[in-house]
C-alpha positions as CSV (number, residue, x, y, z in Angstrom):
1,M,-22.9,-17.5,-0.4
2,T,-22.2,-14.2,2.0
3,Q,-23.0,-11.2,0.2
4,I,-20.8,-8.0,0.9
5,T,-23.3,-5.5,1.5
6,N,-22.2,-3.3,4.2
7,V,-18.9,-2.5,3.3
8,P,-18.2,0.2,0.3
9,M,-16.3,-0.3,-2.1
10,H,-13.7,2.4,-3.0
11,S,-14.5,4.3,-6.1
12,P,-13.6,7.2,-7.7
13,N,-16.5,8.7,-6.5
14,A,-16.3,7.5,-2.8
15,Q,-16.7,10.3,-0.1
16,T,-13.8,11.5,1.9
17,P,-13.4,9.5,5.3
18,V,-14.8,11.7,7.9
19,T,-12.6,12.4,11.0
20,P,-13.9,11.3,14.1
21,T,-14.5,13.9,16.7
22,S,-12.0,14.4,19.5
23,A,-12.0,16.4,22.9
24,G,-8.5,18.0,21.5
25,N,-5.3,16.8,23.8
26,V,-4.2,13.3,24.3
27,P,-5.7,11.8,27.7
28,L,-3.1,11.2,30.1
29,D,-4.2,7.6,31.5
30,D,-2.4,4.7,31.1
31,N,-4.6,2.9,28.8
32,W,-4.5,5.5,26.0
33,R,-0.4,6.0,26.2
34,K,-0.5,1.9,25.6
35,S,-2.5,2.9,22.4
36,I,-0.3,5.7,21.2
37,P,1.4,3.3,19.2
38,A,-1.5,1.7,17.6
39,Q,-2.8,5.1,17.0
40,V,0.0,6.7,15.0
41,F,-0.3,3.4,13.0
42,L,-4.1,4.0,12.5
43,N,-3.3,7.8,11.6
44,H,-0.8,6.4,8.9
45,F,-3.0,4.2,7.1
46,F,-6.1,6.9,7.4
47,A,-3.9,9.2,6.0
48,M,-3.1,6.9,3.1
49,D,-6.8,6.5,2.5
50,Y,-7.5,10.1,3.0
51,H,-5.2,11.1,0.3
52,I,-6.6,8.7,-2.1
53,Q,-10.0,9.6,-1.7
54,H,-8.6,13.4,-2.2
55,Q,-6.8,12.7,-5.4
56,N,-9.9,11.0,-6.6
57,D,-7.5,10.3,-9.6
58,L,-8.5,6.2,-10.6
59,F,-9.7,7.1,-13.8
60,D,-6.8,9.3,-14.9
61,L,-4.4,6.0,-15.1
62,A,-6.4,5.9,-18.8
63,K,-4.9,9.0,-20.1
64,F,-1.1,8.1,-19.1
65,P,0.8,7.4,-22.1
66,I,2.6,4.8,-20.2
67,F,-0.7,3.0,-19.5
68,Q,-1.9,2.9,-23.4
69,Q,1.2,2.0,-24.7
70,F,0.9,-1.1,-22.2
71,Y,1.0,-4.5,-23.7
72,G,1.5,-7.8,-22.0
73,R,3.3,-10.9,-22.6
74,V,0.8,-13.7,-22.1
75,T,1.4,-17.3,-23.2
76,D,-1.1,-20.3,-22.2
77,E,1.1,-21.4,-19.5
78,S,1.9,-18.2,-18.0
79,R,-2.1,-17.3,-18.0
80,K,-2.6,-20.2,-15.6
81,A,-0.1,-18.8,-13.1
82,L,-1.7,-15.1,-13.8
83,E,-4.9,-16.3,-12.8
84,K,-4.1,-18.3,-9.7
85,L,-2.1,-14.7,-8.7
86,L,-5.5,-12.9,-9.3
87,L,-7.3,-15.6,-7.3
88,N,-5.3,-15.5,-4.4
89,S,-5.3,-11.6,-4.3
90,W,-9.0,-11.6,-4.5
91,S,-9.5,-14.4,-2.1
92,A,-7.5,-12.3,0.7
93,E,-9.1,-9.2,-0.4
94,Y,-12.4,-10.9,0.1
95,A,-11.5,-12.0,3.3
96,L,-10.5,-8.5,4.3
97,R,-13.9,-6.9,3.3
98,I,-16.3,-9.6,5.1
99,T,-14.3,-9.2,8.8
100,P,-15.8,-5.4,9.4
101,V,-19.2,-6.5,8.7
102,V,-19.3,-8.2,11.9
103,N,-20.7,-5.7,14.2
104,D,-18.9,-6.6,17.4
105,E,-15.8,-4.5,18.7
106,Q,-14.1,-7.4,20.6
107,Y,-14.0,-9.3,17.5
108,L,-13.0,-6.7,15.4
109,Q,-10.0,-6.0,17.8
110,S,-8.8,-9.6,17.8
111,S,-9.3,-9.9,14.0
112,L,-6.2,-7.6,13.4
113,H,-4.3,-10.7,13.8
114,W,-5.3,-11.7,10.3
115,T,-6.9,-8.4,8.7
116,F,-3.5,-7.0,8.8
117,P,-1.6,-9.5,6.6
118,Q,-4.8,-10.3,4.6
119,A,-4.4,-6.6,3.3
120,Y,-0.9,-6.8,3.0
121,Y,-0.7,-10.3,0.8
122,S,-3.8,-9.4,-1.3
123,A,-1.6,-6.3,-2.6
124,L,1.4,-8.4,-2.9
125,F,-0.4,-11.1,-5.1
126,S,-1.7,-8.2,-6.8
127,A,1.5,-6.8,-7.6
128,R,3.0,-10.1,-8.8
129,A,0.1,-10.5,-11.1
130,F,0.8,-7.2,-12.5
131,L,4.7,-8.1,-13.2
132,A,3.6,-11.5,-14.5
133,V,1.6,-10.2,-17.2
134,Q,4.3,-8.1,-18.4
135,G,6.4,-11.6,-18.2
136,V,8.2,-11.0,-14.9
137,N,7.8,-14.0,-12.7
138,V,9.1,-13.3,-9.3
139,S,8.2,-14.7,-5.9
140,N,10.7,-13.2,-3.7
141,E,9.3,-10.2,-2.0
142,E,12.3,-8.0,-1.9
143,L,12.7,-8.5,-5.7
144,I,8.9,-7.5,-5.9
145,R,9.3,-4.6,-3.8
146,K,12.4,-3.1,-6.1
147,R,10.7,-3.6,-8.8
148,I,7.4,-2.0,-8.2
149,G,9.4,0.9,-6.6
150,N,11.2,1.3,-9.8
151,M,7.8,1.4,-11.2
152,V,6.2,3.9,-9.0
153,V,9.0,6.2,-9.8
154,R,8.8,5.6,-13.7
155,G,5.2,6.8,-13.6
156,Y,3.1,3.7,-13.7
157,Y,0.8,4.7,-10.8
158,P,-1.4,7.8,-9.9
159,A,-0.4,10.3,-7.9
160,S,-2.6,8.9,-5.0
161,I,0.0,6.4,-4.7
162,G,2.6,7.7,-6.7
163,Y,5.1,9.2,-3.9
164,Y,8.2,8.1,-2.7
165,A,11.3,8.5,-0.8
166,L,15.0,7.9,-1.5
167,G,18.3,9.0,-0.1
168,P,20.3,8.0,3.0
169,I,19.2,8.0,6.4
170,N,19.0,11.8,7.8
171,S,19.1,13.2,4.3
172,Y,15.7,11.5,3.0
173,R,14.2,13.3,-0.1
174,I,10.3,12.8,-0.1
175,Q,8.7,13.3,-3.5
176,R,5.3,13.6,-4.7
177,L,3.9,15.0,-1.6
178,P,4.2,18.5,-2.4
179,M,2.2,19.9,0.6
180,A,4.0,17.8,3.3
181,R,6.5,20.4,4.1
182,R,3.9,22.9,5.2
183,F,3.1,20.8,8.3
184,S,4.9,18.9,10.7
185,V,4.0,15.7,12.2
186,A,6.9,15.7,14.5
187,T,4.9,19.0,16.2
188,K,1.7,17.1,16.8
189,T,1.1,16.1,20.2
190,D,-3.1,15.5,20.3
191,L,-2.3,12.4,17.6
192,L,-5.7,13.7,15.8
193,L,-6.3,11.9,12.6
194,P,-5.6,14.3,9.5
195,S,-8.3,16.2,8.6
196,R,-7.0,18.2,5.5
197,E,-4.7,17.2,2.5
198,G,-1.8,19.2,3.7
199,M,-1.9,17.1,7.0
200,A,-2.4,13.8,5.4
201,Q,0.7,14.5,3.0
202,A,2.6,15.1,6.3
203,E,1.5,12.0,7.7
204,L,2.3,10.0,4.4
205,A,5.8,11.7,4.5
206,Q,6.4,10.5,7.9
207,F,5.4,7.1,7.4
208,L,7.7,7.0,4.2
209,K,10.4,8.2,6.9
210,T,10.0,5.8,9.5
211,T,9.2,2.8,7.2
212,R,12.6,3.9,5.2
213,D,14.4,4.1,8.9
214,Q,13.4,0.6,9.4
215,R,14.6,-1.0,6.3
216,V,18.1,1.0,6.4
217,R,18.6,-0.4,10.1
218,A,17.4,-3.9,9.1
219,L,19.7,-3.8,6.3
220,R,22.6,-2.4,8.3
221,N,22.2,-5.1,11.1
222,A,22.2,-8.0,8.6
223,I,25.4,-6.8,7.0
224,Q,27.4,-6.0,10.5
225,N,25.8,-9.2,11.9
226,N,27.2,-11.6,9.7
227,P,31.4,-11.7,10.1
228,K,31.8,-12.1,6.3
229,T,29.9,-9.0,5.2
230,A,30.7,-6.7,8.3
231,L,32.3,-3.5,7.2
232,R,35.3,-3.1,9.4
233,S,37.6,-0.1,10.8
234,P,40.7,-0.1,8.4
235,K,42.9,0.7,11.6
236,T,41.7,-2.0,13.9
237,G,39.8,-4.6,11.8
238,E,37.2,-4.4,14.6
239,I,33.5,-4.4,13.3
240,L,32.2,-0.7,12.9
241,Q,29.8,0.1,15.3
242,K,28.9,3.7,13.7
243,F,28.7,4.3,9.6
244,S,30.0,7.3,8.0
245,I,27.5,9.3,5.5
246,E,29.2,7.6,2.7
247,Q,28.5,4.0,4.0
248,Y,24.8,5.1,4.6
249,K,24.6,6.2,1.0
250,Q,25.9,2.8,-0.3
251,L,23.0,1.6,2.0
252,A,20.5,3.7,0.4
253,K,21.4,2.4,-2.8
254,Q,20.7,-1.3,-1.9
255,I,17.5,-0.5,-0.3
256,G,16.2,1.6,-3.6
257,Y,13.0,3.7,-3.5
258,T,10.6,3.2,-0.7
259,T,6.9,3.3,-1.4
260,Y,3.2,2.4,-0.9
261,F,4.3,-1.0,-1.0
262,D,6.7,-0.7,1.6
263,M,4.2,1.0,3.7
264,L,1.7,-1.9,3.0
265,S,4.5,-4.5,4.2
266,R,4.7,-3.0,7.7
267,L,1.0,-5.0,7.9
268,R,2.7,-8.0,7.7
269,I,3.0,-9.0,11.1
270,S,2.8,-12.2,12.6
271,S,-0.1,-13.6,15.1
272,T,2.7,-14.6,17.0
273,N,4.6,-11.5,17.2
274,R,4.4,-9.6,20.5
275,E,3.9,-6.2,18.5
276,I,0.4,-7.3,17.2
277,E,-0.9,-7.2,21.0
278,R,-0.3,-3.7,20.9
279,F,-3.0,-3.2,18.4
280,V,-5.2,-5.6,19.7
281,D,-5.4,-4.2,23.3
282,S,-5.3,-0.6,22.1
283,E,-7.8,1.8,22.2
284,I,-8.3,3.1,18.5
285,D,-11.1,2.9,16.4
286,V,-10.3,-0.4,14.9
287,K,-13.7,-0.2,12.4
288,L,-11.9,2.9,10.8
289,F,-8.8,1.0,10.7
290,H,-10.5,-1.9,8.8
291,Q,-12.2,0.4,6.5
292,S,-9.0,2.4,5.7
293,L,-7.3,-0.9,4.9
294,V,-10.3,-2.1,2.6
295,N,-10.2,1.0,0.4
296,I,-6.1,1.3,-0.1
297,V,-6.1,-2.5,-1.0
298,A,-9.2,-1.9,-3.3
299,H,-7.3,0.9,-5.0
300,V,-4.3,-0.4,-5.3
301,N,-5.5,-3.7,-7.1
302,S,-7.8,-1.8,-9.3
303,V,-4.6,0.1,-10.4
304,H,-2.9,-3.6,-11.5
305,E,-6.3,-5.2,-12.5
306,A,-6.7,-2.1,-15.1
307,Y,-3.1,-2.9,-16.4
308,I,-3.9,-6.7,-16.4
309,A,-7.2,-6.0,-18.3
310,K,-5.4,-3.8,-21.0
311,A,-2.9,-6.3,-21.5
312,L,-5.3,-8.8,-22.0
313,G,-8.0,-7.2,-23.6
314,V,-11.5,-6.5,-21.9
315,Q,-13.1,-9.7,-23.3
316,A,-10.3,-12.1,-22.2
317,Y,-10.5,-10.5,-18.7
318,R,-14.3,-11.0,-18.6
319,Q,-13.6,-14.5,-19.3
320,L,-11.1,-14.7,-16.5
321,V,-13.5,-13.4,-14.0
322,A,-16.3,-15.7,-15.3
323,K,-14.3,-18.6,-14.2
324,L,-13.8,-17.5,-10.7
325,P,-15.7,-19.0,-8.2
326,S,-19.4,-17.8,-7.5
327,Y,-18.5,-16.2,-4.2
328,L,-16.0,-14.0,-5.8
329,Q,-17.8,-13.7,-9.3
330,E,-20.7,-12.1,-7.4
331,S,-18.8,-10.0,-5.0
332,F,-16.4,-6.8,-5.3
333,V,-14.4,-8.3,-8.5
334,R,-17.4,-8.2,-10.9
335,E,-18.7,-4.9,-9.5
336,R,-14.9,-3.1,-10.2
337,M,-14.6,-4.9,-13.6
338,N,-18.0,-3.3,-14.6
339,T,-17.6,0.2,-13.0
340,I,-14.1,1.0,-13.2
341,I,-12.0,-1.5,-15.3
342,A,-14.2,-1.8,-18.4
343,P,-15.2,1.8,-18.2
344,M,-11.5,2.8,-18.0
345,L,-10.7,0.8,-20.9
346,Q,-13.5,1.8,-23.2
347,T,-12.6,5.6,-23.0
348,P,-11.9,6.6,-26.5
349,E,-7.9,7.9,-26.9
350,A,-9.0,10.9,-29.0
351,D,-10.9,12.4,-25.6
352,Q,-7.6,12.0,-23.5
353,E,-5.3,14.5,-22.0
354,P,-2.1,12.6,-21.8
355,Y,-0.4,14.0,-19.1
356,L,-3.3,14.5,-16.8
357,R,-2.5,14.1,-13.1
358,M,0.5,11.9,-13.9
359,A,2.7,11.4,-10.8
360,A,5.5,12.9,-12.1
């Protein structure tokens, strides 16, 4: 059995990622120009990881009233479905974790074809398990996205992943990234990785904006490309080429909130999609990208697993883990259960400070 030994697991005591040194300005050669989209993408996910490490707030979850009052709706039948969802999530995370262990740059570069979707689908199945333990069994990704978005806004998540965007295009409101306004990613010309918390928050705000832009445009195109749903000019009856502010507000309502889950969905890139080639052929730090994804997925899944264990009870959760295949039992799943999940649920409520660092 392959042991995961070289990939550090995300934990509340993990060190803040170290920003690689750089000469300063962006090189002007063609190879680097081609790498710019991939570098921007790396910057976004590195910032996401940086913010998680800086907040260091995973154990604060146990102090949230919403967590303390969390109870599941699990029957014998739904327990089997829950176990399958968790198995899918952990299997994808396991596969994601073992890839960076291979110390071969070319292999790591080509592995982006599968590590991107592995990261997304691990978080997706984890989110589905989180919803399933509440009696909400949905497989439609759009419905999952909206439900998770609502739970982010309602304060189920710690501040490290509790930020979100709302509002119509060109008038977005970014919530719970208080330092983002002091820094402007748009004025950066060096494409350096964020090295301070304010820069990381600005990067995340930009990531939220571009992700929401994509959703708005995709929804607009879906509506306008269908003659049955397309909005038309009241004067000519022709399909509208431009939307008004009010029409964009309606699109924003349909989309709901943009959260960490939408950002992770950007990783859902098909291996047959040309877009992935921009990353495979780029000159970015692929190892750093892998490590950021491992840390982010571990953090998101830890939050969901804490709620699930809270609903099932620690003993029942241990029994669930004990039934896993040995390659999972003896890896990060058990370590996370013993170092994060079980200690979190054993925290005496009398010692808790209820509203400490809740995403509010």
